[in-house]
N, C-alpha and C positions, 0 to 999 in steps of 0.2 A: 552339239548337233543331235537331232533325233537319232535314237539307236544307241547312244552312249549312256543313256540313263535307264532307270528301272521301269519306266512306263506304268503299266497297270499293276505291277507288283507293289508299287508304293514307294514313297520317299525314303523309307528306312533302308531300301536296298540300293539306293543311288551310290555311285562310286566316290571314293576320296581321290582327288587329283593331286599329283605331285608334278611340279613344274621344274624345268631346267632351261638353261640358256646356253647357246653356243659359246658365248664369251667366257663363261665360267662353268665348264662341264663337271667340276667336282662339287658344285653346290646345288642342291635340290631343296625345294621348299614345298610344303603342303599348306596352302592358304587356310584351309578349314581346321588345321591342326597347329597353327602358329599363334603363340601368345603375343599380344601386342606389348609394346614397351610399357614397363611398369606393372604388368600383370604377372603375378607369381601364383604358385599353386594354392596358397591360402586364399587369395582374392578370388581365384577361380572357383574354389569350393563355396565361398560366400555367394558368388554370383549364381551358382547352381541352385542353392537354397532359394534365392529370390526368384529364379526362373521357374522352379517347381511351384512356388506359391502362385505365380501369374498363371501358369498352365492349369492349376487346380481351379482357379477362379473362372477361367475360360470354359473349362469342362462343365462346371456347375451351371454356367449360363447357357451353354449350347453344346450338346453332345455331338461331336463330329468325328468320324473315323479318321479323317485326315490329321487331326490334332494328335491322335494316339500314335500314328505313324511318325509324325514330326518329333514327338517327345522321345520315341525310341531312337531316332536318329541322333537327337541331342545327347542321349545317354551314351551312345557309342562314341560320340565325339569327346565327351568328358572322360570316359574310360581311357581313350587313347591319349588324351592330353595329360592325364595324371599318371600314365605309365612311363616310367623312366626308360624302358626298353624301346619305346616307340621312336624317340629321337635318335637313338643309336642306329636304328635300321636305315635311317636316311643319311648316315655319315659315310659317304663314299670315300672320303679322304682317309679314313682309317684302314681301308683295304691295303694290303701290301702293294708296293709299286709294281712288282712283277706281275701281279694279278691284273692290275689296271692296264698295264701295257699289253697284256695278252688280249684284252678286250679292245684296246685302242682308246686312248685318253681323249676322245671327242664325245660330244653330248650323246649321240646314239649308242656308242659303245658303253658309256657309263650308265645309260638307261637300261641296257641289257644286264649290266652288273647289278643295278638297283633291283631289277626283277628277281635275280637270284637271291639277293639279300631278303627281299620281301617273302619269297617262297620259304626260305630258311627260317624266317620269323613266324611262319604259320599263316600268312595271308593266303586264303584259299583260291583267289581268282585275281590274276594280274594281267593288265593289258599294256603293251608298249606301243606307242605311236611313233613312227619314224619322223623325226623332226627335219623339215626341209630347211634350206639355208636362206629362204626368203626370195622375193621376186627381184631383189637387187643384188643378190649374190652371184658369184662367178659361175656356179653350176647352173643357176637359173638361165643365164645368158647362153651358156654353152649348150644346154639341152632344150632350150625354148620351153622351160617349165617353171614351176614355182621353186625350183631348187631341190627337187626330189625325184621320184620315180616316174613322173608324168612326162615322159620323154617325147615331146612333140617334134623335136629336132635332134639330129645327131645321136640317135638312139644307141647305135652300136659303140660309138666312141665313149659315150657317157657311161654305159654299162661296164665296158672293159676297163676303162681308165679310172673311174671314180666310184660308181655306186656298188658294183659287185665286189671289188677287193675290200672295201670298207665293211660291207655287210657280211661277207664270208668270214671275216676275221672275228667280229663280235658274236655272230650267230653260232659259229663252231665253238667259240669260247664258252658260250652259255651252255651248250649241250655237254661239253667236256667238263665244265665246272659242276654242273648238276650231277653228272655221272660220278665224278670223283667223290662227291659228298653223299652219295647214296640216295639222291633225291630224284633222279631221272625216271626211275620205274614208277614212282608215285606222282609224277608231274607230266601232264600232257602238254607238249609245246606245239602250238598251232601257228603256222606261218601263212598269212593270207593277205589279200588286198581287196579293194572294192570292185575291181574288174580286171580283165586281161588287156593285152595290147593288140591292136589291129594286125592281123597276119600280113596284110599288104603294106609294103613300104611306101612312105610318102604321105605327107600331111599338108593340106593347103595352107596351114598357118606357118609353115616353114619351107616354103618354096617347093612343094611337091616332092617328087622322087629325089630330086637333087639335095633336098634338105635332110633326107634319110631319117625322118621321124616316124613314129608310130602313134596313131591316134587311139582314142578309147575303143574298147571292144567288150561288150557286155554278154556276148553269146557263149563265151568259153574262157576259162582261166584255170590255173594250176594252184593247188594248195599242198603244203608239206605238213605232215604230222610226224612227231617224234616223241619217244618216251611214253609214259602212261600206259604201258602194256602193248603199244603198237609194235608189230613185227617189222624190223627194219629191212631195207633193200627190196621193197616191192613197189609196183605201180598198180593203180586201180583206175580203170577207165581208159578210153582211147578216143582221140579225135579223128576227123577225116584226114585225107592226105595233105590238106592245106592248113591244118590246125585252126580251122574256122569254127567248126561245130562239133559237139560231142557225137561219137559214133557208137561206142560200146559202153555199157554200164553207166548210162546217163543218170546224173544226179543233180540236185539243186542245193542251195544254201541250207535248206531245212535238214538235209541228210547230214551235213557237217555239224549243224547245231545238235541234232540228235546224238551224234557220235561223241561230242563233247560231254553232253549230259550223261551218256552211258559210261564214259571213262571216269566221271565223277561219282558214279554209283547212284545217279538219280534216274530212276525209271518211271516214277509216277510224276507226270507233268501237269497235274491239276493244281490249281492255285485259286486264291480268292483275291478279288480286288479290294480297294479301300472301303467299299460299301458292304463287303462280306459276300458278294456274289461269286460263285465258282466259275472258273473258265479254264480252258486248256491252253497252256503256254504255246504248244507247238502241235497242231492237229495233223499236219501233213508230214510225210517222210518217215524214215526209220533209221536207226543207228547202223553204221557199216561195221557190224560185229566181226565180219570176216577179216578185217584189218588187224585184229588183236591176236 
């Protein structure tokens, strides 16, 4: 979806995806980093030589900045494929069973563990998307959702009995694991979602108040920051008495983005697009430096 890719920064900054399935939570794959059957490193190197010849021919025919970005992305892919340490980072099964159990041996728990392994391997930016159990799963029916946090029905039961216990376990395990390995101070962990939940109970899609659901709410939401120099045990901002709208220290998504950049040591937010034109990545907002 838009927002998960590099946009104006260019193809070379697009993310590498790693996929997992509920049915086999210990097995992850990176489609862009997976060698097809019969493809070994020798054949991969030969293919790289051929690909470079093709790209050189294209450049001589038509100079295009997009091609330069694409070839840089190709180089990154080849470097990762030829690095024996890359495959090891995805091998969740090699983790001690005690560690896996601390996170919870389900897909989302193992995704949190994967995040720790990638941070430990030197990946500078990692995103974990909470995997829902699908529209036909038991949680989807119970919560009138797609099987995740979109609780249009039975909001309180779904949170108390299913979503929060599972999340609390793997999220606390991630923070604990990063801390024990000396990585938490240098790793900002951001917990966020796309929106909040409606303060008023009742959703017409789940029989109103009786269905005890909570609809979408875009006017206000909570975000948790940990590690990366953030001082723990503090709250920032306040809502009105009904938790409907921000009332004190009102901020927007741009402030959170600025704060992430600040934690990464990036203060100059000017960049150039694929045609070489300069632009500002984030013109509005400021970093919330008082949190550090």
